[in-house]
GUTIMI-463712 format. One record per residue (C-alpha): residue number from 1; residue in three letters; x, y, z. Coordinates in nm, 2 decimals. Layout:
BEGIN
{NUM, "ALA", {X, Y, Z}} ...
END
This chain:
BEGIN
{1, "MET", {-0.96, 0.83, 0.01}} {2, "ASP", {-1.02, 0.91, 0.34}} {3, "GLN", {-1.36, 1.11, 0.44}} {4, "ALA", {-1.60, 1.16, 0.75}} {5, "PRO", {-1.91, 0.89, 0.70}} {6, "GLY", {-2.12, 1.04, 0.36}} {7, "SER", {-1.87, 1.30, 0.30}} {8, "PRO", {-1.80, 1.31, -0.19}} {9, "GLN", {-1.50, 1.12, -0.29}} {10, "GLY", {-1.34, 1.25, -0.59}} {11, "PRO", {-1.12, 1.02, -0.86}} {12, "GLU", {-0.87, 0.78, -0.76}} {13, "ASP", {-0.54, 0.71, -0.87}} {14, "GLN", {-0.52, 0.49, -1.18}} {15, "GLY", {-0.25, 0.21, -1.22}} {16, "PRO", {0.12, 0.26, -1.34}} {17, "GLN", {0.16, 0.37, -1.67}} {18, "HIS", {0.51, 0.23, -1.88}} {19, "ALA", {0.67, 0.39, -2.14}} {20, "GLN", {0.56, 0.21, -2.50}} {21, "SER", {0.90, 0.19, -2.61}} {22, "LEU", {0.91, -0.07, -2.35}} {23, "PRO", {0.96, -0.43, -2.49}} {24, "GLY", {0.68, -0.70, -2.37}} {25, "CYS", {0.80, -1.00, -2.07}} {26, "TYR", {0.91, -1.33, -2.28}} {27, "ARG", {0.69, -1.51, -2.01}} {28, "HIS", {0.39, -1.21, -1.98}} {29, "PRO", {0.41, -1.03, -2.29}} {30, "ASP", {0.13, -0.77, -2.19}} {31, "ARG", {0.36, -0.67, -1.94}} {32, "GLU", {0.58, -0.38, -2.02}} {33, "THR", {0.97, -0.43, -1.91}} {34, "GLY", {1.31, -0.24, -1.94}} {35, "ILE", {1.51, -0.52, -1.79}} {36, "ARG", {1.63, -0.84, -1.92}} {37, "CYS", {1.76, -1.15, -1.84}} {38, "THR", {2.15, -1.07, -1.81}} {39, "ARG", {2.25, -1.43, -1.98}} {40, "CYS", {1.99, -1.45, -2.26}} {41, "GLU", {1.93, -1.11, -2.32}} {42, "ARG", {1.53, -1.18, -2.32}} {43, "PRO", {1.30, -0.88, -2.15}} {44, "ILE", {1.21, -1.01, -1.75}} {45, "CYS", {0.92, -0.83, -1.59}} {46, "PRO", {0.92, -0.83, -1.22}} {47, "GLU", {0.76, -1.14, -1.12}} {48, "CYS", {0.99, -1.31, -1.39}} {49, "MET", {1.27, -1.14, -1.21}} {50, "VAL", {1.53, -1.35, -1.07}} {51, "ASP", {1.83, -1.26, -0.82}} {52, "ALA", {2.18, -1.29, -1.01}} {53, "SER", {2.52, -1.24, -0.92}} {54, "VAL", {2.52, -0.92, -1.13}} {55, "GLY", {2.16, -0.82, -1.26}} {56, "PHE", {1.91, -1.03, -1.28}} {57, "GLN", {1.81, -1.34, -1.52}} {58, "CYS", {1.51, -1.54, -1.59}} {59, "PRO", {1.31, -1.86, -1.45}} {60, "GLU", {1.51, -2.06, -1.69}} {61, "CYS", {1.84, -1.94, -1.69}} {62, "ALA", {1.84, -2.01, -1.30}} {63, "ARG", {1.71, -2.30, -1.32}} {64, "GLY", {2.00, -2.40, -1.53}} {65, "ASP", {2.26, -2.25, -1.29}} {66, "SER", {2.19, -2.61, -1.07}} {67, "GLY", {2.29, -2.83, -1.33}} {68, "THR", {1.97, -3.03, -1.25}} {69, "GLY", {1.67, -2.88, -1.40}} {70, "HIS", {1.55, -2.72, -1.04}} {71, "ALA", {1.65, -2.41, -0.94}} {72, "PRO", {1.89, -2.45, -0.59}} {73, "ALA", {1.74, -2.25, -0.32}} {74, "ALA", {1.92, -1.97, -0.37}} {75, "SER", {1.88, -1.93, -0.71}} {76, "ARG", {1.51, -1.97, -0.69}} {77, "PRO", {1.26, -1.74, -0.85}} {78, "ARG", {1.27, -1.41, -0.58}} {79, "THR", {1.03, -1.03, -0.71}} {80, "LEU", {1.27, -0.74, -0.72}} {81, "ALA", {1.26, -0.68, -0.35}} {82, "GLY", {1.37, -1.05, -0.28}} {83, "GLY", {1.00, -1.26, -0.20}} {84, "SER", {0.90, -1.54, -0.33}} {85, "VAL", {0.72, -1.54, -0.70}} {86, "ALA", {0.40, -1.64, -0.66}} {87, "ALA", {0.14, -1.87, -0.87}} {88, "ASP", {-0.12, -1.64, -0.80}} {89, "PRO", {0.09, -1.22, -0.79}} {90, "ARG", {-0.27, -1.04, -0.70}} {91, "LEU", {-0.42, -1.30, -0.40}} {92, "VAL", {-0.32, -1.04, -0.13}} {93, "THR", {-0.47, -0.76, -0.31}} {94, "LYS", {-0.84, -0.99, -0.41}} {95, "VAL", {-0.74, -1.09, -0.01}} {96, "LEU", {-0.76, -0.71, 0.11}} {97, "ILE", {-1.04, -0.62, -0.20}} {98, "GLY", {-1.32, -0.87, -0.01}} {99, "ILE", {-1.20, -0.80, 0.37}} {100, "ASN", {-1.29, -0.45, 0.24}} {101, "LEU", {-1.60, -0.51, 0.13}} {102, "ALA", {-1.71, -0.77, 0.35}} {103, "ALA", {-1.68, -0.48, 0.59}} {104, "PHE", {-1.86, -0.23, 0.44}} {105, "LEU", {-2.15, -0.52, 0.35}} {106, "VAL", {-2.14, -0.49, 0.74}} {107, "GLN", {-2.17, -0.16, 0.77}} {108, "MET", {-2.48, -0.15, 0.53}} {109, "SER", {-2.62, -0.40, 0.77}} {110, "VAL", {-2.55, -0.29, 1.07}} {111, "GLY", {-2.60, 0.04, 1.05}} {112, "ASP", {-2.41, 0.36, 1.19}} {113, "ARG", {-2.37, 0.24, 1.52}} {114, "PHE", {-2.18, -0.06, 1.37}} {115, "THR", {-1.92, 0.22, 1.18}} {116, "ASN", {-1.97, 0.47, 1.49}} {117, "ARG", {-1.77, 0.16, 1.74}} {118, "PHE", {-1.50, 0.09, 1.45}} {119, "GLU", {-1.40, 0.43, 1.21}} {120, "LEU", {-1.17, 0.63, 1.39}} {121, "ILE", {-1.18, 0.90, 1.64}} {122, "GLY", {-0.97, 1.12, 1.85}} {123, "GLN", {-1.23, 1.16, 2.17}} {124, "ALA", {-1.55, 1.30, 2.15}} {125, "TYR", {-1.89, 1.19, 2.28}} {126, "VAL", {-2.05, 0.96, 2.04}} {127, "PRO", {-2.53, 0.95, 2.07}} {128, "LEU", {-2.56, 0.62, 1.93}} {129, "LEU", {-2.32, 0.47, 2.18}} {130, "GLY", {-2.43, 0.71, 2.49}} {131, "ASP", {-2.07, 0.78, 2.63}} {132, "VAL", {-1.73, 0.90, 2.52}} {133, "GLU", {-1.52, 0.71, 2.28}} {134, "GLY", {-1.21, 0.74, 2.05}} {135, "ILE", {-0.86, 0.63, 2.06}} {136, "ALA", {-0.79, 0.84, 2.37}} {137, "HIS", {-1.00, 0.65, 2.57}} {138, "GLY", {-0.78, 0.33, 2.54}} {139, "GLN", {-0.94, 0.21, 2.18}} {140, "TYR", {-0.65, 0.18, 1.98}} {141, "TYR", {-0.80, -0.10, 1.72}} {142, "ARG", {-1.02, 0.23, 1.54}} {143, "MET", {-0.69, 0.27, 1.40}} {144, "LEU", {-0.67, 0.00, 1.20}} {145, "THR", {-1.04, -0.09, 1.14}} {146, "ALA", {-1.09, 0.18, 0.96}} {147, "MET", {-0.90, 0.14, 0.69}} {148, "PHE", {-1.17, -0.11, 0.63}} {149, "LEU", {-1.42, 0.13, 0.69}} {150, "HIS", {-1.61, 0.36, 0.42}} {151, "GLY", {-1.86, 0.62, 0.43}} {152, "SER", {-2.02, 0.55, 0.08}} {153, "TYR", {-2.07, 0.34, -0.23}} {154, "ILE", {-1.86, 0.57, -0.43}} {155, "HIS", {-1.58, 0.59, -0.21}} {156, "ILE", {-1.52, 0.26, -0.13}} {157, "LEU", {-1.56, 0.20, -0.54}} {158, "PHE", {-1.31, 0.45, -0.56}} {159, "ASN", {-1.04, 0.31, -0.32}} {160, "MET", {-1.09, -0.04, -0.49}} {161, "LEU", {-1.00, 0.04, -0.80}} {162, "SER", {-0.72, 0.21, -0.74}} {163, "LEU", {-0.65, -0.12, -0.47}} {164, "TRP", {-0.68, -0.34, -0.78}} {165, "TRP", {-0.51, -0.09, -1.02}} {166, "ILE", {-0.22, -0.05, -0.80}} {167, "GLY", {-0.17, -0.26, -0.59}} {168, "GLY", {-0.19, -0.61, -0.81}} {169, "PRO", {0.16, -0.45, -1.01}} {170, "LEU", {0.30, -0.40, -0.66}} {171, "GLU", {0.23, -0.69, -0.52}} {172, "ALA", {0.39, -0.90, -0.79}} {173, "ALA", {0.72, -0.66, -0.80}} {174, "LEU", {0.80, -0.71, -0.43}} {175, "GLY", {0.61, -1.04, -0.33}} {176, "ARG", {0.33, -1.10, -0.09}} {177, "ALA", {0.48, -1.06, 0.26}} {178, "ARG", {0.67, -0.70, 0.18}} {179, "TYR", {0.36, -0.61, 0.01}} {180, "VAL", {0.11, -0.65, 0.30}} {181, "THR", {0.36, -0.50, 0.50}} {182, "LEU", {0.39, -0.19, 0.33}} {183, "TYR", {-0.01, -0.24, 0.35}} {184, "PHE", {-0.06, -0.19, 0.69}} {185, "VAL", {0.30, 0.05, 0.76}} {186, "SER", {0.10, 0.28, 0.55}} {187, "GLY", {-0.27, 0.29, 0.67}} {188, "LEU", {-0.10, 0.28, 0.98}} {189, "ALA", {0.08, 0.61, 0.94}} {190, "GLY", {-0.21, 0.75, 0.78}} {191, "SER", {-0.46, 0.68, 1.07}} {192, "ALA", {-0.18, 0.82, 1.30}} {193, "LEU", {-0.08, 1.11, 1.19}} {194, "THR", {-0.47, 1.20, 1.17}} {195, "TYR", {-0.55, 1.09, 1.51}} {196, "LEU", {-0.18, 1.37, 1.60}} {197, "ILE", {-0.35, 1.66, 1.41}} {198, "ALA", {-0.72, 1.62, 1.32}} {199, "ALA", {-0.97, 1.77, 1.52}} {200, "PRO", {-1.08, 1.52, 1.79}} {201, "ASN", {-1.44, 1.50, 1.72}} {202, "GLN", {-1.37, 1.47, 1.40}} {203, "PRO", {-1.42, 1.11, 1.23}} {204, "SER", {-1.27, 0.94, 1.01}} {205, "LEU", {-1.26, 0.61, 0.81}} {206, "GLY", {-1.12, 0.44, 0.43}} {207, "ALA", {-0.86, 0.26, 0.25}} {208, "SER", {-0.67, 0.59, 0.10}} {209, "GLY", {-0.42, 0.61, 0.39}} {210, "ALA", {-0.27, 0.25, 0.30}} {211, "ILE", {-0.29, 0.31, -0.10}} {212, "PHE", {-0.14, 0.66, -0.08}} {213, "GLY", {0.11, 0.45, 0.03}} {214, "LEU", {0.15, 0.19, -0.20}} {215, "PHE", {0.09, 0.48, -0.46}} {216, "GLY", {0.45, 0.59, -0.33}} {217, "ALA", {0.60, 0.28, -0.30}} {218, "THR", {0.50, 0.23, -0.71}} {219, "ALA", {0.65, 0.61, -0.78}} {220, "VAL", {0.99, 0.41, -0.65}} {221, "LEU", {0.92, 0.11, -0.78}} {222, "MET", {0.92, 0.29, -1.13}} {223, "ARG", {1.21, 0.51, -1.08}} {224, "ARG", {1.45, 0.19, -0.98}} {225, "LEU", {1.27, 0.02, -1.30}} {226, "ARG", {1.39, 0.38, -1.48}} {227, "TYR", {1.07, 0.36, -1.59}} {228, "ASP", {0.87, 0.67, -1.72}} {229, "MET", {0.76, 0.91, -1.43}} {230, "ARG", {0.54, 1.17, -1.59}} {231, "PRO", {0.22, 0.95, -1.59}} {232, "VAL", {0.28, 0.84, -1.20}} {233, "ILE", {0.37, 1.24, -1.14}} {234, "ALA", {0.07, 1.37, -1.30}} {235, "LEU", {-0.16, 1.07, -1.07}} {236, "LEU", {0.02, 1.24, -0.78}} {237, "VAL", {-0.02, 1.62, -0.85}} {238, "ILE", {-0.41, 1.51, -0.93}} {239, "ASN", {-0.47, 1.31, -0.64}} {240, "LEU", {-0.31, 1.60, -0.44}} {241, "ILE", {-0.53, 1.88, -0.58}} {242, "PHE", {-0.79, 1.62, -0.47}} {243, "THR", {-0.70, 1.58, -0.14}} {244, "PHE", {-0.65, 1.90, -0.08}} {245, "GLY", {-0.93, 2.10, -0.31}} {246, "TRP", {-1.20, 1.87, -0.17}} {247, "SER", {-1.43, 1.88, 0.16}} {248, "ASN", {-1.42, 1.67, 0.44}} {249, "ILE", {-1.15, 1.47, 0.34}} {250, "ALA", {-0.86, 1.33, 0.55}} {251, "TRP", {-0.59, 1.47, 0.43}} {252, "GLN", {-0.38, 1.36, 0.72}} {253, "ALA", {-0.42, 1.02, 0.63}} {254, "HIS", {-0.32, 1.06, 0.24}} {255, "ILE", {0.01, 1.20, 0.33}} {256, "GLY", {0.08, 1.01, 0.60}} {257, "GLY", {0.06, 0.76, 0.42}} {258, "LEU", {0.18, 0.89, 0.11}} {259, "VAL", {0.58, 0.91, 0.30}} {260, "ALA", {0.53, 0.59, 0.53}} {261, "GLY", {0.46, 0.41, 0.13}} {262, "VAL", {0.76, 0.56, 0.02}} {263, "ILE", {0.98, 0.56, 0.28}} {264, "THR", {0.93, 0.19, 0.27}} {265, "GLY", {0.89, 0.11, -0.03}} {266, "TYR", {1.29, 0.28, -0.14}} {267, "ALA", {1.37, 0.01, 0.18}} {268, "MET", {1.18, -0.24, 0.00}} {269, "VAL", {1.36, -0.18, -0.39}} {270, "HIS", {1.68, -0.02, -0.29}} {271, "ALA", {1.84, -0.26, 0.00}} {272, "PRO", {2.13, -0.41, -0.07}} {273, "ARG", {2.12, -0.79, -0.16}} {274, "LYS", {2.31, -0.88, 0.14}} {275, "HIS", {2.16, -0.73, 0.42}} {276, "ARG", {1.82, -0.72, 0.21}} {277, "ALA", {1.55, -0.84, 0.51}} {278, "LEU", {1.72, -0.68, 0.80}} {279, "VAL", {1.71, -0.31, 0.58}} {280, "GLN", {1.35, -0.39, 0.40}} {281, "TYR", {1.14, -0.51, 0.79}} {282, "GLY", {1.44, -0.24, 0.99}} {283, "THR", {1.27, 0.06, 0.81}} {284, "CYS", {0.92, -0.11, 0.87}} {285, "ALA", {1.02, -0.08, 1.22}} {286, "PHE", {1.14, 0.27, 1.22}} {287, "VAL", {0.82, 0.39, 1.08}} {288, "LEU", {0.58, 0.15, 1.33}} {289, "VAL", {0.74, 0.33, 1.64}} {290, "VAL", {0.71, 0.67, 1.47}} {291, "VAL", {0.37, 0.56, 1.45}} {292, "VAL", {0.33, 0.44, 1.81}} {293, "VAL", {0.53, 0.79, 1.92}} {294, "MET", {0.28, 0.98, 1.76}} {295, "THR", {0.04, 0.80, 1.90}} {296, "LEU", {0.12, 0.83, 2.26}} {297, "VAL", {0.20, 1.21, 2.21}} {298, "ARG", {-0.18, 1.27, 2.07}} {299, "THR", {-0.33, 1.06, 2.37}} {300, "PHE", {-0.12, 1.22, 2.67}} {301, "GLN", {-0.23, 1.52, 2.50}} {302, "LEU", {-0.60, 1.45, 2.51}} {303, "THR", {-0.61, 1.34, 2.91}} 
END
């Protein structure tokens, strides 16, 4: 959760849970799925899905279409959202966790001066820096750097566990490029809403804006795959209770990230195949335009 440095932290999201009656993917038995190959009818998870003219095929059936034992360019294994299937479907998630941990180690080593330099703040006099600082003074980088800072061990622990539980399956379903785009679009949307609504002298930091975006996209994905929505709805309610019921939490970042994640996630998994990239990245561009507009409006108000 995003919070002021040193503020308490509540439990975070736990990974999506699927209906117990669903079969396991024939290549990954531990992954339950409601999708089957349209040719051999074996159950396949998002990582194994290959777009076909009708429905999805497993990698073996897709390769068989070429008659050579190798998939042609149009039949290469693709994720549900059209991304390339990676050998390590959690690589980007691991990198993001590594960056967050590295930044936290620097915070612990350098101290508050480093945190004050890169946390999200609209406009305020910062004693350690000896000047008026903030986004309103042209320090727009704070909207990005604040996404990788945390206020306590509990804060980063819950956020990184949530990122691992939610991010890994979502990365496998979307593909690396779409997943990392979703992450940053959601995080920036959370930062922009915080800057727009929160008090200009209230510092905020944390990866929760981006993580709530992943959570929103996970809900969209589960509905797309017709999984049981009750677990994800329950988790959403619990997290919203903590968001609005716990003191010193930047609820604006959570709501901004969640809304951006739902919008972007819907475009990712529901875009028509013929215009998939245009719809997906066009939606991301639209959300970023809204982020820029909110940022400029707040800057105009404060200067």
